[in-house]
C-alpha positions as CSV (number, residue, x, y, z in Angstrom):
1,X,207.4,72.5,97.3
2,X,209.7,72.7,100.3
3,X,209.7,68.9,100.7
4,X,210.4,68.4,96.9
5,X,213.5,70.8,97.2
6,X,214.8,69.0,100.2
7,X,214.4,65.5,98.4
8,X,216.2,66.8,95.4
9,X,219.1,68.2,97.4
10,X,219.3,65.1,99.5
11,X,219.4,62.8,96.5
12,X,221.9,64.9,94.7
13,X,224.1,64.7,97.7
14,X,223.6,60.8,97.9
15,X,224.3,60.1,94.2
16,X,227.1,62.6,93.9
17,X,229.0,61.0,96.9
18,X,228.3,57.5,95.5
19,X,229.6,58.4,92.1
20,X,232.6,60.2,93.5
21,X,233.4,56.9,95.5
22,X,233.0,54.6,92.6
23,X,235.2,56.9,90.3
24,X,238.0,57.3,92.9
25,X,238.3,53.7,94.0
26,X,237.8,52.2,90.8
27,X,234.9,50.3,92.2
28,X,233.2,49.2,88.8
29,X,236.8,48.5,87.2
30,X,237.5,46.2,90.2
31,X,234.2,44.3,89.8
32,X,235.2,43.6,86.1
33,X,238.6,42.7,86.9
34,X,239.2,39.3,85.0
35,X,242.7,38.7,86.0
36,X,241.9,37.0,89.5
37,X,241.0,33.4,89.4
38,X,237.9,33.8,87.1
39,X,238.6,30.3,86.1
40,X,237.9,29.0,89.4
41,X,234.6,30.4,89.4
42,X,234.0,29.2,85.7
43,X,234.9,25.6,86.6
44,X,233.2,25.5,89.9
45,X,236.1,24.3,91.9
46,X,235.3,23.5,95.4
47,X,237.7,24.5,98.4
48,X,238.9,22.7,101.5
49,X,236.9,24.1,104.4
50,X,238.8,25.7,107.1
51,X,239.0,23.5,110.3
52,X,241.3,23.8,113.5
53,X,242.2,21.0,115.5
54,X,243.6,21.0,119.1
55,X,246.3,18.6,118.2
56,X,249.3,20.2,116.5
57,X,250.1,17.1,114.4
58,X,246.6,17.4,112.8
59,X,247.1,21.0,112.2
60,X,250.4,20.3,110.4
61,X,248.7,17.6,108.2
62,X,245.8,19.9,107.3
63,X,248.4,22.7,106.3
64,X,250.4,20.3,104.2
65,X,247.3,18.9,102.4
66,X,246.3,22.5,101.8
67,X,249.5,23.3,100.2
68,X,249.3,20.3,98.0
69,X,245.9,21.4,97.0
70,X,246.9,24.7,96.0
71,X,249.9,23.4,94.1
72,X,247.7,20.9,92.3
73,X,244.9,23.5,91.5
74,X,247.3,26.2,90.3
75,X,248.8,23.6,87.8
76,X,245.6,22.6,86.2
77,X,244.1,26.1,86.2
78,X,247.2,27.4,84.7
79,X,247.1,24.9,81.9
80,X,243.4,25.5,81.4
81,X,244.2,29.1,80.8
82,X,246.9,28.0,78.3
83,X,244.3,25.9,76.4
84,X,246.2,22.7,77.1
85,X,243.0,20.7,77.8
86,X,240.1,20.2,75.8
87,X,236.5,20.3,77.3
88,X,236.3,16.7,78.1
89,X,239.5,16.6,79.6
90,X,238.9,19.5,81.9
91,X,235.6,18.1,82.7
92,X,237.1,14.8,84.1
93,X,239.7,16.8,86.0
94,X,237.1,19.0,87.6
95,X,234.9,16.2,88.6
96,X,237.6,14.1,90.1
97,X,239.1,17.3,91.8
98,X,235.8,18.2,93.5
99,X,235.6,14.3,94.6
100,X,239.1,14.9,96.1
101,X,237.9,18.0,97.9
102,X,234.8,16.4,99.1
103,X,236.6,13.4,100.5
104,X,239.5,15.7,102.0
105,X,236.8,17.7,103.8
106,X,235.1,14.4,105.1
107,X,238.7,13.2,106.4
108,X,239.2,16.3,108.3
109,X,235.6,16.4,109.6
110,X,236.1,12.8,110.9
111,X,239.4,13.4,112.7
112,X,237.7,16.4,114.3
113,X,235.1,14.1,115.5
114,X,237.6,11.6,116.8
115,X,239.4,14.3,118.5
116,X,236.5,15.5,120.4
117,X,235.0,12.2,121.2
118,X,237.1,9.2,120.9
119,X,234.4,6.5,121.9
120,X,233.0,5.8,118.6
121,X,234.6,2.8,116.8
122,X,233.0,3.7,113.5
123,X,235.0,6.9,113.2
124,X,238.1,5.0,112.5
125,X,236.7,3.2,109.6
126,X,235.3,6.5,108.4
127,X,238.6,8.1,108.6
128,X,240.3,5.2,106.7
129,X,237.5,5.3,103.8
130,X,237.7,9.0,103.5
131,X,241.5,9.0,103.4
132,X,241.4,6.1,100.6
133,X,239.1,7.9,98.5
134,X,241.0,11.1,98.9
135,X,244.1,9.2,97.9
136,X,242.4,7.6,94.8
137,X,240.9,11.0,93.5
138,X,244.3,12.9,94.0
139,X,246.0,10.4,92.0
140,X,243.3,10.6,89.4
141,X,243.4,14.3,89.1
142,X,247.3,14.1,89.1
143,X,247.2,11.6,86.2
144,X,244.7,13.5,84.3
145,X,246.4,16.8,84.7
146,X,249.7,15.6,83.3
């Protein structure tokens, strides 16, 4: 009987503290807040992976491409919110955008490899191929998102 009373008191304390925490901070409301980039999750948009280079020139290129990416993404997500694209147009944009992000990540990955070890000649061709593909898919997304 004593154990049951202790269990009831303990559970009451735990659940009352949790419910006060949720109520004060608006925890449930924050979980259901649909005002923050739900379209990104809905569209399954990929992101450029974080990478840091020893050479500041490469870091500058990385930051500039991240800025271009965020402007591009904001533009077509805003248009998606405003129903300016139909399903098929948005599907083409998202597919090409994800290919752009994939090639951008590959581009920076190969640059990082070259920065760490410059002995492989294949890295230069891999950098050029990923750059070429990145540029192609960027132009496709930009033209489709007009």
